[in-house]
C-alpha positions in Angstrom: 100.0 69.1 193.1 100.2 68.5 189.3 97.8 70.2 187.2 94.8 68.3 185.4 95.4 67.5 181.7 92.6 69.1 179.3 91.7 66.9 176.2 91.7 69.7 173.7 90.2 67.2 170.9 86.8 67.0 173.1 86.7 71.1 173.1 83.7 72.2 170.7 84.5 74.2 167.8 82.9 77.6 169.1 85.4 77.3 172.9 88.4 77.3 170.5 87.3 79.9 167.8 88.5 83.3 169.6 92.0 82.0 170.8 94.8 83.1 168.8 93.7 83.4 165.6 97.1 82.9 163.7 97.5 79.7 165.2 94.6 78.1 163.5 94.0 75.8 160.3 92.4 78.4 158.5 95.9 80.2 157.8 97.6 77.2 156.9 95.7 76.5 154.2 95.0 78.5 150.6 91.9 81.1 151.0 88.8 79.6 149.1 89.1 81.8 145.5 87.0 80.3 143.0 84.3 77.5 144.7 82.4 78.4 148.4 84.1 75.7 150.9 82.0 72.9 152.1 82.4 74.2 155.7 82.5 77.3 157.4 85.1 78.9 159.9 84.9 81.1 162.8 83.9 84.8 161.9 87.2 85.8 163.8 89.3 83.6 161.1 86.8 84.9 158.0 87.2 88.5 159.0 90.9 88.3 159.6 91.9 86.2 156.4 89.8 89.2 154.5 90.9 92.2 156.3 94.7 91.2 156.0 94.4 91.0 152.5 92.7 94.2 152.4 95.9 95.6 153.2 97.4 95.1 150.0 94.1 97.9 148.8 96.0 101.7 148.2 95.3 103.6 151.5 92.2 105.8 151.2 93.8 108.7 152.8 96.8 109.1 150.5 94.1 108.7 147.1 94.7 111.8 145.4 92.8 110.3 142.4 89.6 109.8 143.4 86.9 112.7 144.3 85.0 110.0 145.9 84.7 111.1 150.0 87.1 108.8 152.5 86.0 110.4 155.6 83.0 111.1 157.8 82.1 112.0 161.5 81.5 109.3 163.5 78.0 110.7 164.1 77.3 110.1 160.1 79.2 106.6 160.3 76.8 105.6 163.2 73.5 106.5 161.1 74.9 104.6 158.4 75.0 101.8 160.4 71.9 102.1 161.8 70.1 102.3 158.5 72.3 99.4 156.5 69.5 97.2 156.7 66.7 99.6 155.4 66.0 99.0 151.7 65.2 102.5 150.7 62.5 101.1 147.7 60.3 100.0 150.8 58.2 103.4 150.9 55.2 101.5 153.3 57.6 99.8 155.9 60.1 103.4 155.8 58.1 105.8 155.4 60.3 108.8 157.0 63.5 107.5 154.9 61.2 109.0 151.8 60.3 111.9 153.7 64.2 112.9 154.4 64.5 112.5 150.4 62.0 114.8 149.6 63.6 117.2 151.8 67.0 116.8 150.6 65.8 117.1 146.9 63.8 120.4 148.0 67.3 121.7 150.0 69.0 121.0 146.8 66.7 123.0 144.5 66.7 125.7 146.4 70.4 126.1 146.9 70.8 125.5 143.3 68.3 128.7 142.7 65.2 126.9 141.9 62.7 129.6 140.8 60.0 130.4 143.5 57.2 129.7 140.4 58.7 126.2 139.7 58.3 123.0 141.2 61.2 121.2 141.1 61.4 117.2 141.4 64.1 115.0 142.2 65.5 111.8 143.1 68.4 110.2 144.7 70.4 107.7 142.8 73.1 105.4 143.3 75.4 108.4 141.6 76.0 110.4 139.5 75.8 108.4 136.1 72.3 106.9 136.9 71.2 110.8 137.5 72.5 111.6 134.1 70.9 108.6 132.4 67.6 109.5 133.9 68.3 112.8 132.3 69.1 112.4 129.2 65.9 109.9 129.4 63.8 113.0 130.5 65.1 115.1 127.9 64.6 112.9 125.1 60.8 112.0 126.3 60.3 115.6 126.3 61.6 116.5 122.8 59.7 113.2 121.4 56.4 114.5 122.8 57.0 118.2 121.8 58.1 116.7 118.0 54.8 114.2 118.0 52.4 117.5 118.8 54.3 119.3 116.0 53.6 116.5 113.8 57.2 115.9 113.3 59.7 113.3 112.6 61.0 112.1 115.8 63.2 109.4 114.9 66.8 111.2 115.1 67.2 112.4 118.3 71.0 113.6 119.1 73.0 115.3 122.4 75.6 117.8 122.1 78.6 117.7 124.4 82.2 118.5 124.4 84.4 115.5 125.0 85.8 117.1 128.5 82.3 115.1 129.8 82.4 111.9 131.7 82.2 108.7 130.4 78.9 108.0 130.8 77.5 110.1 128.4 78.8 108.5 126.3 77.0 105.3 127.3 73.5 107.2 127.9 73.8 108.0 124.1 75.0 104.7 122.7 72.2 103.0 125.7 69.1 105.0 124.5 69.7 105.5 120.9 70.6 108.9 120.7 73.1 110.4 118.0 76.3 111.5 120.4 77.6 114.7 118.7 81.4 115.2 120.9 82.7 118.1 120.3 86.6 117.8 120.5 88.8 119.6 123.1 90.5 123.0 122.2 94.5 122.8 122.9 95.4 124.5 125.6 91.6 125.3 126.3 90.8 121.6 127.1 86.7 122.5 127.2 84.1 123.4 125.1 83.0 126.9 123.7 79.6 128.2 123.6 80.4 128.9 119.4 81.6 125.0 119.0 78.0 123.8 120.6 76.3 126.7 118.1 77.5 124.8 115.2 76.5 121.2 116.4 72.9 121.8 117.7 69.8 121.3 115.6 66.0 120.7 115.7 66.5 117.3 116.7 68.7 118.4 119.8 67.2 117.1 122.7 70.0 118.7 125.3 73.3 120.3 125.7 75.2 119.3 128.2 77.4 121.0 130.2 80.6 120.3 133.0 80.8 121.9 136.5 84.1 121.4 136.7 85.6 118.0 135.0 87.4 114.9 135.6 90.0 115.6 133.4 91.2 119.0 134.4 88.9 120.2 136.8 87.8 123.3 134.7 84.0 124.5 134.0 82.6 124.9 130.6 81.2 128.4 129.8 77.9 127.5 131.6 76.1 131.1 131.2 77.4 131.5 127.4 76.3 128.1 126.1 72.9 129.4 127.9 72.8 132.6 126.1 73.5 130.9 122.9 70.6 128.6 123.6 68.3 131.4 124.2 68.9 133.0 121.1 68.5 129.7 119.5 64.9 129.8 121.0 64.3 133.1 119.9 65.6 132.9 116.0 65.0 129.4 115.1 62.2 128.0 118.0 64.0 125.0 118.9 63.6 124.7 122.9 66.8 122.9 123.4 67.4 122.5 127.6 70.6 122.8 128.6 71.8 119.9 131.6 74.8 120.5 133.9 77.0 118.1 135.2 77.5 119.0 138.2 79.0 116.1 139.6 82.1 117.1 141.2 81.6 121.1 141.1 77.4 121.6 141.6 78.4 121.0 146.1 81.3 123.7 145.3 80.4 126.5 143.6 77.3 127.5 145.9 79.7 127.9 148.6 83.0 129.3 146.9 81.6 131.6 144.5 77.6 132.0 145.0 77.6 135.0 142.4 78.6 132.2 139.7 75.7 131.7 137.6 75.7 128.2 136.1 72.3 127.3 137.9 68.5 127.3 137.5 68.8 131.0 137.3 69.7 130.4 134.0 66.7 130.4 131.7 67.5 127.4 129.8 69.3 124.9 132.6 66.4 122.8 133.3 68.3 119.8 134.6 71.4 119.4 137.1 72.8 116.2 138.6 75.2 116.3 141.9 77.1 113.6 143.5 76.8 113.6 147.2 79.6 110.8 147.3 82.0 113.6 146.0 82.0 117.2 147.4 78.7 115.9 148.9 80.9 114.5 152.3 79.0 111.4 151.9 80.5 107.8 151.5 79.2 106.1 148.3 77.1 105.7 146.7 74.8 108.3 146.4 74.4 110.9 143.6 71.2 113.5 142.7 69.2 114.6 139.9 66.9 117.7 140.3 64.4 118.9 138.0 63.5 122.6 137.4 60.1 122.0 137.5 58.1 118.6 137.7 57.1 119.8 133.6 60.6 118.9 132.9 59.9 115.3 134.1 57.6 113.6 131.5 54.8 112.0 133.4 55.2 108.4 131.4 59.0 107.5 133.1 57.3 108.1 136.5 56.0 104.9 137.7 52.9 104.1 140.4 53.5 100.8 141.9 52.3 98.7 144.5 54.4 97.2 146.5 54.5 95.1 150.0 51.0 97.0 150.4 51.6 100.2 149.8 51.6 102.4 146.6 55.3 104.0 145.9 56.5 106.2 143.2 59.6 105.2 141.3 62.2 107.2 138.9 65.0 105.2 138.7 67.3 102.7 136.9 67.5 100.6 139.8 64.7 99.3 142.2 66.1 98.4 145.7 69.2 100.5 147.3 70.3 101.3 150.7 68.9 104.0 152.6 71.9 104.9 154.6 73.7 107.2 151.8 70.5 109.4 151.9 70.3 109.8 155.7 74.1 110.6 155.6 73.3 113.3 153.2 70.1 114.5 155.1 72.7 114.5 158.6 75.9 117.0 156.9 72.7 119.3 155.9 71.8 120.0 158.9 74.9 119.3 161.0 76.6 121.7 159.0 74.1 124.0 157.1 75.9 126.6 154.6 78.6 128.1 156.6 79.5 124.7 157.3 79.9 123.4 153.9 81.6 126.8 152.9 84.2 126.5 155.8 85.3 123.1 154.3 85.3 123.8 150.3 87.2 127.1 151.2 89.6 125.6 153.3 90.1 122.3 150.3 90.3 125.3 147.7 92.9 126.7 149.8 95.0 123.6 150.3 94.9 123.0 146.5 96.0 126.7 145.5 98.7 126.1 147.9 100.1 122.8 146.6 99.5 124.9 143.2 101.7 127.9 144.0 104.8 125.7 145.1 104.7 123.3 142.3 104.2 126.3 140.0 106.8 128.1 141.7 109.4 125.1 141.2 109.6 126.2 137.1 109.4 122.4 136.5 105.3 122.1 136.2 102.2 123.9 133.8 99.2 124.3 136.2 96.5 123.9 133.4 93.8 124.2 136.2 94.5 128.4 136.5 90.9 128.8 136.5 90.1 127.4 139.9 86.3 125.8 140.0 87.7 122.9 141.9 89.8 121.9 144.5 92.4 120.2 142.7 95.7 120.5 140.8 95.8 119.2 137.3 99.6 120.1 135.7 101.9 118.8 132.9 105.6 118.7 133.2 107.8 121.3 131.4 110.6 120.2 129.5 111.2 117.0 131.6 113.0 113.7 130.3 110.4 111.2 132.0 106.9 111.6 131.8 104.2 112.2 134.4 103.3 108.3 134.1 106.7 107.7 135.6 106.6 110.6 138.3 103.2 109.1 139.2 104.6 105.5 139.4 107.6 106.7 141.6 104.8 108.3 144.4 103.4 105.4 144.4 106.3 104.1 146.2 105.7 106.2 148.8 101.9 105.2 148.8 100.8 107.9 147.3 97.6 107.3 144.3 98.5 110.0 141.8 96.4 109.7 138.1 98.8 109.7 135.2 96.6 109.9 132.2 96.1 111.8 128.4 93.3 114.0 128.0 90.7 113.2 125.1 90.3 113.6 121.4 92.3 117.0 119.8 94.3 117.5 123.3 95.2 113.5 123.3 98.9 113.9 123.2 98.6 115.9 126.5 99.8 113.9 129.6 98.4 115.3 132.8 99.0 114.4 136.5 96.2 115.4 138.5 95.5 115.2 142.8 92.3 116.1 144.6 92.2 117.4 147.2 89.7 116.3 150.1 88.1 117.5 153.1 90.5 115.0 155.5 93.9 116.4 153.3 95.2 119.1 155.7 98.0 121.9 155.3 100.7 119.5 156.8 99.7 116.4 154.3 100.0 119.0 151.3 103.8 119.7 152.7 104.4 115.9 152.8 102.9 115.3 149.5 104.7 118.2 147.5 108.4 117.0 149.2 107.9 113.7 148.2 107.2 115.0 144.6 109.9 117.1 144.6 112.0 114.2 145.6 110.5 111.8 143.4 111.1 114.1 139.7 114.8 114.8 141.4 115.3 111.3 141.1 114.1 110.7 138.2 115.9 113.9 136.5 119.0 111.3 137.1 120.7 110.9 133.5 121.2 107.7 132.0 124.5 107.9 132.2 124.7 109.4 136.4 122.8 105.6 137.2 125.1 103.5 134.8 128.0 105.7 136.8 126.6 104.9 139.9 126.2 101.4 139.6 129.6 101.0 138.1 131.2 102.4 141.0 129.0 99.7 143.1 130.2 96.8 141.4 133.6 98.2 142.0 133.0 99.1 145.5 131.5 95.3 145.7 134.6 93.9 144.3 137.1 95.3 147.4 135.3 92.9 149.6 
């Protein structure tokens, strides 16, 4: 019996959209790039087109350039997915999310050793950049109000920091009309010193910024020494200059690997701290945190009370709408891991970074820059090599590794370094594989030009025999 012939032209699009994807017309035409198409396409085809194109991106598991978290537990991912449709700013509709944010701020204030007699305040942000900008605004307004109360001019505020800070500090100074006193780095040190800070501060300094783990080398500014300097300045000159700690990278590491290290609210002049939840806070991007030691450090004028969608809310941010998911994911990590869980993870990451640094140092071919281990990363420069870290980085990219190479800031701009950030999902086995590929790339680059030419000549002669 002959089978019945089916006229496919009469079948609806919805009936055929789940057939073999790559056989459809959507894969025989260029993907829309500059103009929205007149007609759409099946969901599966749209997904597959974008999915395949994104294969050209790097592999997050091999990305040693970024501090950003690339793995979370399935339960955290589920919570994120369940709350993707919640706009955090809708406090009246999603009041429990606001409660959870306040819990996280309180936990951070205590993690950063806020004194019991202080009423700490804070907020979630999109990342540390927004947190830093909010801190700069708070310190500028506090300084200006104090100057006005003393009938002194307040038209020339400045902020003092080392050149090892993140670019957002320069942005903040420019955007908010504050003079930037940027201290050049010391060669072979690559961080700022208290003595250099002392030369720059004056009665118009709204804040000094110190970094707990720089993005360039992972080193820590001498925060306690800078604090002690500012305490002395307050006693001798009457200038009450706050210290902000940029803990974007280190604020989720130091409390767990070195709890006795004094860098936080235990220090008298430390008035504000920012932290990146999406770095070593172990949350997917984007989430940052700003914590002020005391509510008096946050001028009331910067907090808006808004009637929105039927309820009254307070708002201290540079943006308005933002997703609730990262805030909830941060809280999940806190109650899931606890202090002991974070300590285990941070200790393991530090151990793996030490192991990689030792193996590279023992080859005699690399100088490890971050001898003071503040963060789980390895920053190095080459010793007497005939090639550059840029060439080494490029060759590693051929194996899929994303390892950044760059020059350091002013006064050390001739120093080229390569940096590898070790994250939670980077095992000891991955360290071994990375080291092997680094050395393979190194030895390949070590071949002299004459040897390369000789090999090429040999291959050419060999081809003439056939």
